[in-house]
C-alpha positions in Angstrom: 51.3 36.9 -16.6 53.9 34.6 -14.9 52.3 32.3 -12.3 53.6 33.6 -8.9 53.2 30.2 -7.2 56.5 28.5 -6.5 55.6 25.0 -5.3 54.2 22.8 -8.0 51.1 20.6 -8.2 51.2 17.0 -9.5 47.8 15.7 -10.6 47.1 12.0 -11.2 45.1 11.4 -14.4 43.0 8.3 -15.0 42.4 6.9 -18.4 38.7 6.9 -17.9 38.7 10.6 -16.8 40.9 12.3 -19.3 38.7 14.0 -21.8 40.0 17.1 -23.5 37.6 19.5 -21.7 38.5 17.9 -18.3 42.2 18.2 -19.0 41.9 21.9 -20.0 40.0 22.7 -16.9 42.5 20.9 -14.7 45.5 22.7 -16.1 43.6 26.0 -15.9 42.9 25.3 -12.2 46.7 25.0 -11.6 47.9 21.5 -12.2 51.6 21.7 -13.3 52.4 18.0 -14.0 50.2 15.2 -15.3 50.9 11.8 -13.5 49.7 8.6 -15.1 49.5 5.3 -13.1 50.2 2.2 -15.2 49.0 -0.3 -12.5 45.6 -0.5 -14.2 46.5 0.7 -17.7 48.0 -0.9 -20.8 50.3 0.8 -23.2 47.7 1.7 -25.9 45.4 3.2 -23.2 48.3 5.2 -21.7 49.3 6.5 -25.1 45.8 7.7 -25.8 45.9 9.7 -22.5 49.3 11.2 -23.4 48.1 12.2 -26.9 45.1 14.0 -25.3 47.3 15.8 -22.8 49.7 16.9 -25.6 46.7 18.0 -27.7 45.7 20.4 -24.9 49.3 21.6 -24.3 52.9 20.7 -25.0 54.2 22.6 -22.0 52.8 20.3 -19.2 55.3 17.5 -18.4 54.0 13.9 -18.1 55.1 11.4 -15.4 54.4 7.7 -15.7 54.2 5.5 -12.6 55.7 2.0 -12.8 54.4 -0.3 -10.1 57.8 -1.7 -9.0 58.2 -4.7 -6.6 54.7 -4.6 -5.1 52.3 -7.3 -4.0 48.6 -7.1 -4.8 45.5 -9.3 -4.3 44.8 -11.3 -7.4 41.9 -13.1 -9.2 39.2 -12.0 -6.7 36.0 -11.9 -8.8 33.6 -11.2 -6.0 34.6 -8.9 -3.0 35.0 -10.9 0.2 33.5 -9.3 3.4 35.5 -10.2 6.6 35.1 -9.4 10.2 37.5 -9.4 13.2 38.3 -13.0 14.3 37.7 -14.6 10.9 40.4 -16.9 9.5 41.7 -16.5 6.0 44.6 -17.9 4.0 47.1 -15.8 1.9 49.0 -17.6 -0.8 51.0 -17.0 -4.0 50.0 -20.4 -5.2 47.4 -19.6 -7.9 46.2 -23.2 -8.0 45.1 -23.1 -4.4 41.4 -22.3 -4.2 38.8 -22.2 -1.5 36.2 -20.0 0.1 38.7 -18.3 2.5 41.8 -18.3 0.2 43.2 -15.0 -0.9 45.5 -15.1 -3.9 48.3 -12.6 -4.3 50.5 -11.6 -7.2 53.9 -12.8 -5.9 54.4 -16.5 -6.2 56.7 -17.0 -3.2 54.7 -14.7 -0.9 53.6 -17.5 1.5 57.1 -18.9 1.6 58.9 -15.7 2.8 56.6 -14.4 5.5 57.2 -15.6 9.1 54.6 -16.6 11.7 53.6 -13.6 13.9 53.9 -11.1 11.1 51.3 -8.4 10.4 50.0 -8.2 6.9 48.3 -4.9 5.8 45.8 -4.6 3.0 45.0 -1.5 0.9 47.2 1.1 2.7 46.4 -0.5 6.1 42.6 -0.5 5.9 42.7 -4.1 7.1 45.2 -6.0 9.2 45.9 -9.7 9.4 48.3 -11.6 11.6 50.0 -14.8 10.4 49.2 -17.6 12.9 50.5 -20.6 10.9 52.5 -21.5 7.8 51.8 -24.4 5.5 53.4 -25.5 2.3 50.7 -23.8 0.4 49.7 -20.7 2.3 49.7 -18.4 5.4 46.8 -19.0 7.8 45.9 -15.6 9.3 43.5 -14.0 11.7 41.5 -11.0 10.6 42.0 -8.1 13.1 39.2 -5.7 11.8 36.1 -5.6 9.7 36.2 -4.8 6.0 36.0 -6.1 2.5 38.9 -7.7 0.5 38.8 -6.7 -3.2 40.9 -7.5 -6.3 44.2 -5.7 -7.2 44.6 -4.0 -3.8 48.0 -3.4 -2.2 49.5 -5.8 0.3 52.2 -4.5 2.7 54.3 -6.6 5.1 56.3 -4.2 7.4 59.9 -5.0 8.2 60.0 -8.1 6.0 62.2 -8.0 2.9 60.3 -9.7 0.1 62.6 -11.0 -2.7 60.7 -9.4 -5.6 62.6 -8.3 -8.7 63.0 -4.5 -9.1 61.1 -4.6 -12.4 58.2 -6.7 -13.5 57.8 -7.5 -17.2 55.1 -4.9 -17.4 57.4 -2.3 -15.8 60.1 -3.2 -18.4 57.7 -2.7 -21.2 56.6 0.7 -19.8 60.2 1.9 -19.4 60.7 1.2 -23.1 57.4 3.0 -23.7 58.5 6.1 -21.8 61.7 6.3 -23.9 59.9 5.8 -27.2 57.3 8.5 -26.4 59.6 11.0 -24.6 57.8 10.8 -21.3 59.3 13.4 -19.0 59.4 11.5 -15.7 59.5 7.9 -14.7 58.2 7.6 -11.1 59.3 4.1 -10.0 57.5 2.5 -7.1 58.9 0.8 -4.0 62.6 1.7 -4.6 64.7 -0.1 -2.0 68.2 0.9 -3.1 70.4 2.1 -5.9 70.1 -1.3 -7.6 66.5 -0.7 -8.4 67.4 2.5 -10.2 70.3 0.9 -12.0 67.8 -1.7 -13.4 65.9 1.1 -15.1 69.1 2.8 -16.4 70.2 -0.5 -18.0 67.1 -0.5 -20.1 67.5 3.2 -21.0 71.0 2.7 -22.3 69.3 1.6 -25.5 67.9 5.1 -25.9 70.9 7.5 -25.8 68.7 10.5 -26.9 66.1 10.1 -24.2 66.4 12.6 -21.4 63.5 11.7 -19.1 64.2 11.9 -15.4 63.8 9.1 -12.8 61.8 9.9 -9.6 62.2 7.2 -6.9 59.1 6.6 -4.8 60.1 5.8 -1.2 57.5 3.5 0.2 59.2 1.3 2.9 61.8 1.4 5.6 64.4 -0.2 3.3 64.1 2.7 0.8 64.3 5.3 3.7 67.4 3.6 5.1 69.1 3.7 1.7 67.9 7.3 0.9 71.3 8.8 0.4 72.5 6.2 -2.2 69.1 6.4 -3.9 69.3 10.2 -4.3 72.8 9.8 -5.7 71.4 7.7 -8.5 68.1 9.3 -9.4 66.8 12.8 -10.2 64.4 13.1 -7.3 62.2 11.3 -4.8 58.5 11.0 -4.0 57.5 10.7 -0.3 54.8 8.1 -1.1 52.9 8.2 2.2 50.2 5.6 1.2 52.3 2.4 1.3 54.9 4.0 3.5 52.2 4.5 6.2 51.4 0.8 6.0 55.0 -0.2 6.1 56.2 1.8 9.2 54.5 2.9 12.4 52.4 6.0 11.8 54.1 8.1 14.5 57.3 7.9 12.5 55.8 9.3 9.4 56.2 13.0 10.0 59.9 12.6 10.9 60.5 10.4 7.9 58.8 12.9 5.6 60.8 15.8 6.9 64.1 13.9 6.7 63.4 12.9 3.1 62.6 16.4 2.0 65.7 17.6 3.8 67.8 15.0 2.0 66.4 15.9 -1.4 67.2 19.6 -0.8 70.8 18.8 0.3 71.2 16.7 -2.8 69.8 19.4 -5.1 67.1 17.0 -6.3 63.4 17.2 -6.8 61.0 16.1 -4.0 57.3 15.4 -4.2 55.1 14.8 -1.2 52.1 12.5 -2.1 49.0 10.7 -0.8 45.9 11.8 1.0 46.8 15.5 0.8 43.2 16.5 0.1 41.6 13.1 0.5 38.3 14.5 1.9 37.8 16.5 -1.4 37.3 13.3 -3.3 33.7 13.6 -2.0 33.5 17.0 -0.4 33.8 20.5 -2.0 35.9 21.8 1.0 39.0 20.3 2.7 39.5 19.6 6.4 41.6 22.0 8.5 44.2 19.2 8.9 44.6 18.8 5.2 45.3 22.5 4.4 47.8 22.5 7.3 49.4 19.4 5.7 49.9 21.3 2.5 51.4 24.3 4.3 53.8 22.1 6.3 55.0 20.4 3.2 55.7 23.8 1.6 57.5 24.9 4.8 59.5 21.6 4.7 60.8 22.7 1.3 59.2 20.2 -1.1 59.3 20.9 -4.8 55.8 19.7 -5.4 52.8 18.1 -3.8 50.7 15.4 -5.5 47.1 14.5 -5.7 45.9 11.1 -6.5 42.2 10.2 -6.1 41.3 13.9 -5.8 41.9 14.3 -9.5 41.9 10.8 -10.8 38.3 10.0 -9.8 37.2 12.6 -7.3 34.0 14.7 -7.5 35.8 18.0 -7.1 39.1 17.8 -9.0 39.2 21.5 -10.1 38.3 22.8 -6.7 40.9 20.6 -5.0 43.6 21.8 -7.4 42.7 25.4 -7.0 42.6 25.0 -3.2 46.0 23.4 -3.1 47.4 26.3 -5.2 46.0 28.9 -2.9 47.3 27.3 0.2 50.8 26.9 -1.3 51.0 30.4 -2.5 49.9 32.0 0.8 52.4 29.8 2.7 55.2 30.9 0.3 54.3 34.5 1.0 54.6 34.2 4.8 57.3 31.5 5.0 60.0 33.9 6.3 57.8 34.7 9.3 57.6 31.0 10.2 59.9 28.3 11.3 60.7 26.3 8.1 63.4 24.2 6.5 67.0 25.1 7.2 68.6 22.5 4.8 70.7 23.9 1.9 72.1 22.1 -1.1 75.5 20.6 -0.6 76.2 20.2 -4.4 79.6 21.4 -5.5 79.4 22.8 -9.0 79.8 26.2 -10.7 76.0 26.4 -11.3 75.1 25.7 -7.6 77.8 28.2 -6.4 76.4 30.9 -8.6 72.8 30.0 -7.8 73.4 30.5 -4.1 74.8 34.0 -4.7 72.0 35.2 -7.0 69.2 33.7 -4.8 70.7 35.7 -1.8 71.0 38.8 -4.0 67.4 38.5 -5.2 66.1 38.2 -1.7 68.1 41.2 -0.5 66.9 43.4 -3.4 63.4 42.1 -3.2 63.1 41.3 -6.9 60.0 39.4 -8.1 61.3 38.0 -11.4 64.6 36.7 -12.7 65.1 36.0 -16.4 67.5 33.2 -17.0 69.1 33.5 -20.4 70.9 30.2 -20.5 70.3 27.0 -22.5 71.8 25.1 -19.6 69.0 23.6 -17.5 71.4 22.9 -14.6 71.5 26.6 -13.6 67.7 26.6 -13.3 67.7 23.4 -11.3 70.3 24.9 -8.9 68.3 28.1 -8.4 65.3 26.0 -7.6 67.3 24.0 -5.1 68.0 27.2 -3.1 64.3 28.0 -2.9 64.4 31.6 -4.2 62.0 34.3 -3.1 61.6 35.3 -6.7 60.2 33.5 -9.8 62.9 32.4 -12.2 61.9 32.4 -15.9 64.3 30.4 -18.1 64.4 31.6 -21.7 65.5 29.6 -24.8 65.4 26.1 -23.3 64.5 23.2 -25.5 61.0 21.7 -25.0 62.3 18.7 -23.0 64.2 20.8 -20.5 61.4 23.3 -20.2 58.9 20.6 -19.4 61.2 19.0 -16.8 61.7 22.3 -15.0 57.9 22.6 -14.5 58.6 20.3 -11.5 61.3 22.7 -10.1 60.5 25.1 -7.2 59.9 28.7 -8.4 60.9 27.9 -12.0 58.4 29.0 -14.7 59.9 28.3 -18.1 59.1 30.9 -20.8 57.5 29.7 -24.0 59.5 32.4 -25.8 62.7 31.6 -27.6 64.3 35.0 -26.9 65.0 37.4 -24.1 63.1 40.2 -26.0 60.0 38.0 -26.4 60.1 37.1 -22.7 60.3 40.8 -21.8 57.3 41.5 -24.1 55.4 38.7 -22.2 56.1 40.4 -18.9 54.8 43.7 -20.2 51.7 42.0 -21.5 51.2 40.5 -18.1 51.1 43.9 -16.5 54.7 44.5 -15.4 55.8 48.1 -15.6 58.9 49.3 -17.4 60.2 50.7 -14.1 60.0 47.3 -12.3 63.5 46.0 -11.3 64.2 42.4 -12.4 67.3 40.2 -12.5 68.8 39.1 -15.7 71.1 36.1 -15.6 73.2 35.3 -18.6 75.7 32.5 -19.4 78.8 34.2 -20.9 80.4 30.8 -21.7 79.9 27.3 -20.3 79.9 27.5 -16.5 80.5 31.2 -16.4 77.4 33.3 -15.4 76.6 36.9 -14.9 73.7 38.5 -13.1 72.4 42.1 -13.2 69.4 43.8 -11.6 68.0 46.4 -14.0 64.7 48.0 -14.8 62.6 46.1 -17.3 62.9 49.0 -19.9 66.7 48.6 -19.9 66.7 45.0 -21.1 67.6 44.5 -24.7 67.1 41.3 -26.7 
């Protein structure tokens, strides 16, 4: 039976919670894409997770997260409790030690931050204000109570920090992705097209690698350069964790909607991420606000929604995945009765022009399934970009393209290599011979034909 859900679920997988039975249960619960975070993993550890995923299934795509130009706390062996009014010192000088000195991963951090700046720790759980600069550090006042731990994120809103786009570890993992045919590289803290170009320079050494680049937008600079970023990557992630620490929170809903809209117009993938079902890390049921957040993201037109802690270390990963899927599917069913996205792709190509026509035709004739008999993945991407009311089932794609399209809205690639086998699968799934479905064929490159026929009339 073809999965009727159109929006996709991205699930973060931790190396210490990736046993075969866990992965099987997670994918059965509805996870469509496996997302690995390399911030706390090395290459051998990451490879072992990939091998376990591919042992379970070769159809689930794998995304690897590079950490990008980020700043984190460093060398904190014992967590440091602080309270409002305390004084601490932030520094990138790793030789500077003291009871109230907090080391960070960027050497020039204390040289580039001006007095009066707010510094946020761990997605804004704590705030510090810079009161004084010295040659060795930033003297700051603590604004709220909390605990400072090792390897936690540091954000400095509205300050451009001159970090390189790629760390040495990032460069190693990009080579790793190409060597192991990882489906998606999700690059953190993308600020402009130059950050994407740095990745593509490395990938030139791997001409046969077809992995896609997803740009994580996590600060105002990335948002301001969104159009040029989308022109140079394959999709974006609305990464609300760090973004929410980098910009005023009241601006977040607007920014999310504009980013999803921009991705739709560019015909690219979009993933909404962070704190979607945060309460389900510890609780078996979500909050009302969280399920509304999922529905609103679907109505915005996102391709996918991601979970992080919910699946990486949460107590209810399967329940969270299933809940997200149910909310997505119900919202898709009622979307035409609600106010939702009005953006449409502005891509000019034969595939997008044809996709627009068949998506409209499918809605008019109320078809549920379209079989796409084309080895060209661009047509399926184009259909997804127009958010069809039907499920599109590409037939005969190579494994790489089929896994990539698992991220695409309303696209469910068939494991079958032929049209006849795909029809047999539909029958086995309970579809009657009288059911009308659309069949799309590519007569020659760039020339497509679509027919709506009864299932029994389709011949291999």
